[in-house]
N, C-alpha and C positions, 0 to 999 in steps of 0.2 A: 606767328607763334604767340599764343596767349597774351595776356596783359603783362606789362612790366610791373615788377613788385615795387610798391612804394612803402609797404609795411612788411617787415620781416617776421615778426612774432605774431602770426595770425591766429594761432591756437587751433587751426583747422585740422592739424595732424595729431592732436592729443588722443584721439580715439584709435590711433594705429593705422590711419590711412593717409595717403598723400595724393595730391592732384597732379594729373598728367597735363600735358600741353593742350589736349583736346577737351579739357574740363571734366574728364571722368575722374573718379576716385578709385584707387586700388590700395590693397594692403601694402604696408611698408615692407613686408617680407615677400612680395611677389617677385617672380623671376625678372620682370621688367625693371623693377626698382633696384634689384641686386645689380643688374647689368649697368644701369645708369650710375649707381654708386661706385662701382668698380672703375668706370670710365672717368668719373669725377676725381676719384682718388689718384688715378694714373696722371691726370692733368695736373693735380696738385704736386705730385712727386716730380714731374717735369719742371714745374715752377721752382721747386727747390734746387733741382739740378742747374737751372739758369742762374742761381746765385753764385755758382762756382766759376773759376777761370776756365775758359773754353778756347779751343783752337779756332782759327779763322773759319768762318762759314758754318760752324756748329750752332751758334746762338740763333741766327735767323732761321735755320732749319727747325730748331726746337720751338721757336715762337710760332712758326707756321703749323707745326704739329699740334700745339696747344689750340690753335684756332680750329683745326680739323677735328680734334677731340671734342671741342665745344659743339661743332656741327653734329658729331656722332651722338653726343648726349641729347641734343635737341631732337634728332631723328628718333632716338629711343623713347623720348618722352611723348611722342605723338605717333601712335600706332598707324602704320601705313604710309607715313611721310618719308620723303627722301631729302636729306641735306648733304650727306657725305657722298661725293661723286667718285666714280671709278678713277678719275684723273689723280685723286689724292693717293691712291694705291700706287699708281705709276710714278708719282713723285718720290714715294718711299723706295721703290725699286731703283730709281736713279741714284738716290742718296746711298743706298746699300752698295751699289756697284762702285760708286766714287770712293767711299770710305773703305770698303773691303779691299780695293785694288792696292792700296798702300800698305796693307798688313801682311806679315809673313804667314805662311800656311800654319795651321795648328797641328802640332805633333801629338798633343795630349789634351785632355780636358783641362779647363782652367777653373779656378775658384772665383766666386763673386767677391773679389777683393782688389786691393791695390790702393791707389790714392782715393781721396774722398769723392771726387767727381766720378771716377770710374765705378766706385761702389754704389753711388747713387744711381748711375745708369743701370747697374744690375738690379737695383730695387725697381726701377721703372720697367725693366724687362720682365721681372716676375709679376708685377702688378698687371702689365699688359697681357701676360698669359692668363692670369685669373680673369681679367675682363673678357678675354676671348672665350674662356670656358663658360662664363656667364651668358655671353651672346649666343653661343652654341646651344646652351640649355634653353634659352628663350626661343631660339629658332625651332627647337623641337616641339614647343608648345604652341607657338604662333609663327607663321611664316614671315621671315624677314628677307630683305634683299641681301645679296652675298657680299656687298662692299664692306659693311661693318666688320664682318668676320675676317675678311681678307686684310683689311686695314690693320686690325689689331694683331693678326698673325705676322704681317710684314713689319709692323712697328716693334714687336718684341725682338725680331731678328736684328733690326736696325739698332736697338738699344744694346744688344750684345756686341755688335760691331763697334758702336760708339764707346762702349766701356773699354774695349781693346785700344781704340784710338786715344782715349783719355788717359789710359795707363802709360802710354808711350809719350805723352806730353811731358816735357822737361826731362827726357831720358829714361823714363821708367819702362816697365815691361809687365806682361801678364804674370799672374800668380798661378803656377801650375800645380795641379793635383799630384801628389806623390804616389803614383801607382806602383804596383809591384813590377809591371812591365818596364817602366822607366827606371826603376831602381836596378833591375837586372841589366838594362842597357848601359847605365852609368857605370856599373861594376865591371863590365867587360872591357 
């Protein structure tokens, strides 16, 4: 992957273009750059989540996800290159199964709320969905491998499950949407 940066302020982007890992230049508003930026933002939000108190096993999972997102960003920065492997999706599937198993079934929609760690996990979930949409849009313009799309899809699901896990840390619970159906059930 390209040269390592020794100088950050190169001024090469002043004209509205940025360099990809294969040394080509593209507009900063290209679909590829949008996808790269959304993945980078997601990785930054996970870094913020790592500042919180987390249950056993969640911290190493999130650190591994950060590394895989960096791989994904690298893959997006070099058209036709593959860094994110299908095994990374399987690792998310395993984490989903493990963490979801301990949770009660959802009876109603939940709000993206609760404690700070859970709320940050919900932010990660929504940014993962945006990154997924950006990758889907890029895939319509340029053929991509399916692993990046699958990884982001699975990651958003995992962040939802982790938000529920984090809300239960220290005895909390999900914050439920007050729907008419639930209100009628409670009144009965």
